C-alpha angles and dihedrals in degrees: 000000000000116000125244091249092052093049091046090056088052089053092050093047090050091050091050092049092049089050091052094045091050090054090047090048091050091053092050092049091052090053092044089057087072093039086261091295095111137038090016109125091154095051094240122186139180085276091065092042091055096048096041090055089049093048091049092051091050090047090052092050091049090050091053089049093050093047092051088050090049094051090051094051091046090052089049093048089050088053097054126123097036097172098210093050091049093046089050095049093041089058090045091055092045089053093048093051093047090047094051092042087058094045098051098070087049089051092051092051091050089047093055091049088048092053090047090055091044091053090051091051091050089054094052088045090055089049095044092135086080089060134072118234090254091054092047088051095049090045093052092047090049089049096052090049089052090054093048093046092050096049090046094048095051105032090108087063100037094052086084094057095101138102127019100294123097117266098260095045088051091049094051092045093049096047091047088054090048090051089057092047090051091049093049090046092053091046095046093049090047093049090051088063106032105018117223109006111245103170126025097159093113093057113098143171102242124222086262090058096252126138108238139154148068127312122195124203143169091272102037150300132296137192116228120202132170124206132180120246131203122270145109092279110030098160092057108028119012118073135118124219111207116202117185135168119252 
């Protein structure tokens, strides 16, 4: 997501461009008044008039787009540090880290077993003269299935095997970034309904660990409700936050 400073630079740039195009259009219209025969040091023509009008309309549309983006980011910035949302996502992050910490030793044990079976297959492959073609085909098919099953079963752990950091550091870093994205998503969706949040005192983390309650903003009120969704790791990853106007 672009920062407020970055979007503000876009807004300022669009305003500067509009100002320059308006001055250019004014010069062209002065020259056009004499059918481009007088007051025309830049040799303007109807071609320049047509494309300057087009560029001006495009610049105005861009300015409107950037100003809308800026307003949304300012609303979001003004709604930061909602305690209940932070508490909810801090608990989510803690649960995730604990879950993956418990899964990693299981993955390591499963990986050792996988390598053991893979070595056995390689030995059989090197001694394939002892097998019939049908046996080799069946053996290869079973080995391929073993590889697919292993990768599928532990993809939630191996997703953090990237970059130069150790596995756990990558896991914590990725999940922390995901926590930020989830916070921004909740805030953005709430801002779309209520505008800048002015009162979140009725938003709570329930005894079940769900984020529920009422949020009041400059434009209205919204009901927030969190429900669990299906998945291998429901307590850490799979939840839906419903935000509806009241």
